[in-house]
C-alpha positions in Angstrom: 28.4 -95.2 -34.5 26.3 -96.0 -31.5 25.6 -99.9 -30.9 22.0 -101.1 -32.1 19.7 -104.0 -30.5 18.5 -104.9 -33.5 14.9 -103.7 -32.9 13.0 -100.9 -34.5 10.2 -101.2 -32.1 8.9 -104.4 -32.5 10.5 -105.2 -35.6 13.7 -106.6 -36.7 15.5 -109.0 -34.6 17.5 -112.1 -35.4 15.0 -115.2 -35.6 17.7 -117.8 -36.9 19.5 -121.2 -35.7 21.9 -121.1 -32.9 24.8 -121.9 -35.1 23.7 -118.8 -37.4 23.3 -116.5 -34.5 27.0 -117.0 -33.7 28.0 -115.8 -37.3 26.0 -112.9 -37.2 27.7 -112.1 -33.9 30.8 -112.1 -35.7 29.5 -109.9 -38.5 28.0 -107.6 -36.1 31.2 -107.4 -34.0 33.3 -106.7 -37.1 30.6 -104.2 -38.6 31.1 -101.8 -35.5 34.8 -102.5 -35.5 35.4 -101.1 -38.9 32.4 -98.6 -39.5 34.2 -95.8 -37.8 37.6 -97.0 -38.4 39.7 -94.3 -40.1 41.3 -96.6 -42.6 38.2 -98.3 -43.5 36.3 -95.3 -44.0 39.0 -93.9 -46.1 39.2 -96.7 -48.4 35.2 -96.9 -48.6 35.2 -93.1 -49.6 38.0 -93.8 -52.0 36.0 -96.4 -53.9 32.5 -94.3 -53.6 34.5 -91.4 -55.4 36.8 -93.0 -57.9 35.0 -96.0 -58.7 31.2 -95.8 -57.9 31.5 -92.2 -59.2 29.9 -90.4 -56.1 28.5 -87.9 -55.4 25.5 -88.6 -57.7 23.7 -85.3 -59.0 20.9 -83.8 -57.6 19.1 -82.7 -60.7 16.0 -80.2 -61.2 13.6 -82.1 -63.4 12.4 -78.8 -65.1 10.2 -80.5 -68.0 8.7 -83.1 -65.3 7.9 -80.2 -62.8 6.2 -78.4 -65.7 4.3 -81.6 -66.6 2.9 -81.7 -63.3 2.2 -78.2 -62.8 3.0 -77.8 -59.2 6.0 -78.4 -56.6 9.5 -78.5 -58.0 10.7 -82.1 -58.4 14.4 -82.9 -58.1 15.7 -86.4 -59.1 18.6 -88.0 -56.7 20.5 -89.5 -59.6 21.5 -93.1 -58.4 21.1 -94.4 -62.1 24.5 -92.7 -62.8 26.5 -94.9 -60.4 28.7 -97.4 -61.9 26.6 -100.4 -62.5 23.5 -98.4 -63.0 21.9 -98.2 -59.4 22.3 -97.7 -55.8 23.1 -101.2 -55.2 26.9 -100.7 -55.5 26.9 -98.5 -52.3 26.0 -101.3 -50.0 27.9 -104.0 -52.1 31.3 -102.0 -52.0 30.9 -101.4 -48.0 30.2 -105.4 -47.2 33.0 -106.4 -49.5 35.3 -104.2 -47.7 33.9 -105.6 -44.6 34.1 -109.3 -45.9 37.8 -108.6 -46.7 38.7 -107.4 -43.5 36.9 -110.7 -42.1 39.0 -113.0 -44.1 36.1 -114.2 -46.0 36.6 -115.0 -49.9 33.5 -116.4 -50.8 30.7 -114.1 -51.3 26.9 -115.2 -51.8 24.0 -112.8 -52.7 20.5 -112.7 -53.8 18.9 -110.6 -56.2 15.8 -109.9 -58.3 16.2 -107.2 -60.5 19.7 -108.4 -61.0 21.2 -105.0 -60.1 22.4 -106.0 -56.7 23.7 -109.5 -58.3 25.5 -107.1 -60.9 27.0 -105.1 -58.0 28.1 -108.0 -56.0 29.7 -109.4 -59.3 31.4 -106.2 -59.8 32.9 -105.9 -56.5 33.9 -109.6 -56.2 35.7 -109.0 -59.4 37.5 -105.9 -58.0 38.5 -107.7 -54.9 39.4 -111.1 -56.6 36.8 -113.0 -54.6 34.5 -116.1 -55.5 31.2 -115.0 -56.1 27.5 -117.1 -56.3 24.4 -115.3 -56.9 21.0 -116.8 -56.3 18.3 -115.8 -58.5 14.7 -116.7 -59.2 14.3 -118.6 -62.4 11.3 -115.9 -63.4 13.5 -113.2 -62.7 16.4 -114.8 -64.8 14.1 -114.7 -67.9 13.0 -111.2 -67.4 16.5 -109.8 -66.6 18.7 -111.8 -69.2 20.8 -108.7 -69.8 21.9 -108.7 -65.9 22.3 -112.3 -65.8 24.7 -111.9 -68.6 26.6 -109.0 -66.8 27.1 -111.1 -63.7 28.4 -114.0 -65.9 30.6 -111.5 -67.7 32.2 -110.5 -64.2 32.7 -113.9 -63.2 29.8 -114.8 -60.9 28.0 -118.2 -60.9 24.3 -117.4 -61.3 22.2 -120.0 -59.9 18.4 -120.0 -61.1 16.0 -120.8 -58.2 12.8 -122.7 -59.3 10.8 -123.6 -56.2 7.9 -121.4 -55.3 7.1 -118.5 -57.7 10.9 -118.4 -58.6 11.2 -114.9 -57.5 13.0 -112.7 -54.9 11.9 -114.6 -51.9 13.0 -118.0 -53.2 16.4 -116.6 -53.9 16.8 -115.2 -50.5 15.5 -118.7 -49.3 18.4 -120.2 -51.1 21.2 -117.6 -50.0 20.1 -118.6 -46.4 20.4 -122.4 -46.9 23.7 -121.6 -48.5 24.9 -119.3 -45.6 23.7 -121.8 -42.8 25.8 -124.8 -44.5 28.8 -122.5 -45.4 29.3 -119.7 -42.9 32.7 -120.9 -41.9 34.0 -119.4 -45.2 31.3 -117.7 -46.6 30.2 -113.9 -46.4 26.4 -113.3 -47.3 26.1 -109.9 -49.1 22.6 -109.3 -48.3 21.2 -106.6 -50.9 18.4 -104.9 -49.0 18.0 -103.5 -45.6 16.0 -106.7 -44.5 17.0 -109.9 -42.9 18.3 -110.8 -39.5 20.3 -108.1 -37.1 22.7 -106.7 -38.3 22.1 -106.9 -41.9 19.5 -103.8 -41.7 21.4 -101.7 -40.0 24.6 -102.5 -41.9 22.6 -102.0 -45.3 21.4 -98.7 -44.0 24.6 -97.3 -43.0 26.2 -97.9 -46.5 23.3 -96.4 -48.2 22.8 -93.3 -46.1 25.4 -91.7 -48.3 22.2 -91.0 -50.6 20.5 -88.9 -48.0 23.5 -87.2 -46.7 24.5 -86.2 -50.2 20.7 -85.0 -51.0 20.7 -83.1 -47.8 23.7 -81.0 -48.5 23.0 -80.7 -52.2 19.4 -79.2 -51.6 20.7 -76.7 -49.2 23.3 -75.6 -51.9 20.3 -75.3 -54.3 17.5 -74.0 -52.5 19.0 -72.9 -49.1 16.5 -75.2 -47.5 15.3 -78.6 -46.9 12.9 -80.6 -49.2 9.2 -80.7 -48.2 8.8 -84.6 -49.4 11.3 -87.2 -50.1 9.9 -90.0 -52.3 11.4 -93.2 -52.8 10.2 -97.0 -54.1 9.8 -99.7 -51.5 10.3 -103.4 -51.9 12.8 -104.5 -49.4 13.7 -100.5 -48.9 17.3 -100.0 -49.0 17.0 -97.0 -51.4 14.4 -95.4 -49.3 16.0 -95.9 -46.0 19.0 -94.6 -47.7 17.4 -91.3 -48.5 15.1 -91.0 -45.7 17.2 -91.6 -42.7 19.7 -88.6 -42.8 16.6 -86.7 -42.5 14.5 -88.6 -39.7 15.1 -85.9 -37.3 14.1 -83.2 -39.6 10.0 -83.5 -38.6 9.4 -81.0 -41.4 10.5 -83.3 -44.2 7.7 -85.9 -44.9 8.3 -89.1 -46.1 6.6 -91.3 -48.7 7.5 -94.9 -49.6 5.9 -96.3 -52.9 5.1 -99.9 -52.8 4.0 -101.8 -56.1 0.0 -102.2 -56.4 1.0 -104.7 -59.3 -2.3 -105.4 -61.2 -4.3 -103.4 -58.5 -3.9 -103.0 -54.7 -7.2 -105.3 -54.2 -6.5 -107.6 -57.2 -4.6 -110.1 -55.1 -1.7 -109.5 -57.5 0.5 -107.0 -55.9 3.7 -106.8 -53.4 2.4 -104.0 -51.1 3.7 -105.4 -47.8 3.3 -102.5 -45.8 0.0 -101.5 -47.2 -1.8 -104.6 -47.1 0.4 -107.0 -44.9 0.4 -107.9 -41.2 3.4 -108.1 -38.8 5.0 -111.5 -38.9 8.4 -113.2 -39.1 10.0 -113.9 -42.6 13.7 -114.7 -43.2 14.8 -114.2 -39.8 13.2 -111.0 -38.9 9.8 -109.3 -38.1 8.1 -106.9 -40.1 5.1 -106.2 -42.3 4.6 -109.3 -44.7 2.1 -110.6 -46.8 0.5 -113.9 -46.6 1.3 -115.9 -49.9 -1.9 -117.8 -49.4 -3.9 -115.0 -49.9 -1.7 -112.9 -52.2 0.3 -113.7 -55.2 3.3 -111.9 -55.0 3.6 -109.6 -58.2 5.4 -106.6 -59.5 6.4 -105.5 -63.2 9.7 -104.7 -61.4 11.3 -107.6 -60.5 13.4 -105.8 -57.5 10.0 -105.1 -55.9 8.3 -108.4 -55.9 9.2 -109.2 -52.1 6.8 -110.4 -49.7 8.0 -108.4 -46.6 9.7 -105.2 -46.0 12.4 -103.7 -44.0 12.2 -103.6 -40.2 13.0 -99.8 -40.0 10.1 -99.0 -42.7 7.7 -100.9 -40.6 8.4 -99.0 -37.6 8.3 -95.8 -39.5 4.7 -96.8 -40.6 3.8 -97.6 -37.0 5.1 -94.3 -35.6 3.7 -92.5 -38.5 7.0 -91.0 -39.6 6.5 -92.2 -43.1 3.4 -92.8 -45.3 3.6 -95.7 -47.6 1.7 -95.5 -50.7 1.3 -97.8 -53.8 1.4 -97.6 -57.6 0.1 -99.9 -60.2 2.0 -101.7 -62.9 0.2 -99.5 -65.5 1.1 -96.4 -63.5 4.8 -97.0 -63.4 5.0 -98.1 -66.8 3.5 -94.8 -67.9 5.7 -93.1 -65.8 8.7 -95.1 -67.3 7.6 -93.6 -70.6 7.0 -90.1 -69.3 10.4 -89.3 -67.8 12.3 -91.2 -71.0 10.5 -88.6 -73.3 10.4 -85.4 -71.2 13.7 -85.5 -69.6 15.9 -88.1 -71.4 16.2 -90.4 -68.8 15.2 -93.9 -69.0 14.3 -95.1 -65.2 14.3 -98.6 -63.8 10.8 -99.9 -63.4 11.4 -99.9 -59.7 12.2 -96.2 -59.7 9.3 -95.3 -62.1 6.9 -96.4 -59.1 8.5 -93.7 -57.3 8.3 -91.1 -60.3 4.6 -91.9 -60.8 3.6 -91.1 -57.6 5.8 -88.1 -57.5 4.0 -86.6 -60.7 0.7 -87.3 -58.8 1.7 -85.5 -55.8 3.5 -82.4 -57.1 0.3 -81.8 -59.2 -1.5 -81.4 -55.9 1.0 -78.9 -54.5 2.1 -75.3 -54.7 5.0 -74.5 -56.9 7.0 -73.3 -53.7 7.1 -76.7 -52.5 10.2 -79.1 -53.1 9.9 -83.1 -53.8 13.3 -85.2 -54.0 12.6 -88.5 -55.9 15.1 -91.1 -55.3 15.9 -92.2 -59.0 17.4 -95.3 -57.5 18.4 -97.3 -61.0 18.4 -96.8 -64.7 16.2 -98.7 -67.0 18.5 -100.4 -69.4 18.1 -103.7 -67.6 14.2 -103.5 -68.3 14.2 -102.8 -72.2 14.1 -106.4 -73.0 11.0 -107.1 -70.9 9.1 -104.0 -72.3 9.8 -104.7 -75.8 8.6 -108.3 -75.1 5.3 -107.1 -73.7 5.0 -105.2 -76.9 4.8 -101.8 -75.2 7.3 -99.7 -77.1 5.5 -96.6 -78.4 
């Protein structure tokens, strides 16, 4: 793999203390050492196939397509992976890297809990110590996933500072990493953070797009017209998008959380409403928390920044970034459940909502692939508590 300088245009970089720069340099060296190593790739592919259950299907959603009344809608079924989301792809890859670096203590942050579950899973698999930082608000709304993490042997640490959601969980994980870097591997869950994390996460998540490309060529004998994925930090989206980056005829659409409304002051649409700034050791489009209450119905999307590669795609107009409200996402959650018998994660429901809207405006010979990044088991209690079961 060609070495990368850590910047996507002006975005990315590594704005961290000097002692942490040395740790990240060690991580970068090991990543490039192993990413093209034959034994590493064979082991990663073994776990992808026999443990995660890859390749995940590319499913033609016929009833959803008929409902929308326009373009064909395909779903990339990352919800069918072991642990229920795309997060396991990156967790397996980074855990194998940690093992080769001799780091047996793993820390992670999580919002929706799926990355935490994936991290706890691989730590159980590889006999590693696991600590997961999670905002106290998310601990409450994702009790199901907290129980799963603890069942798998992880120590889940609630973070009560600030908004007590994903940003604060990342803050705490970074604090731990700075103090304990000599024996600790930070298994970061999204395509964010200081270099080399965005490139590492993209590499392990790009299996999504590589498979989708092969599968759509088999099914339709051509590439899709649109790729759609929800965007919080942006790992599932960059995993789908990147293998198509040179196919200019394929349009990318990232769907951000508009929360209670894009102009309500309660949302997490970092690209749509943010400005370039530095957060968590890297530069990206980010929201000013003095002006915006970071909010989404989906715990995995309420982050005030976004991956640097997405920020770059916006500037060069390689991707379009739109937003979907809580209500629209909830409506799509019900719609997919009842039409296709597939209960999506609330995060993924943002992509479904926009996909339906877009498909309805397109002719029937157009093709859309939506990344169904996770399943909705984790959100059932939250929705039941809202009194929205119908």
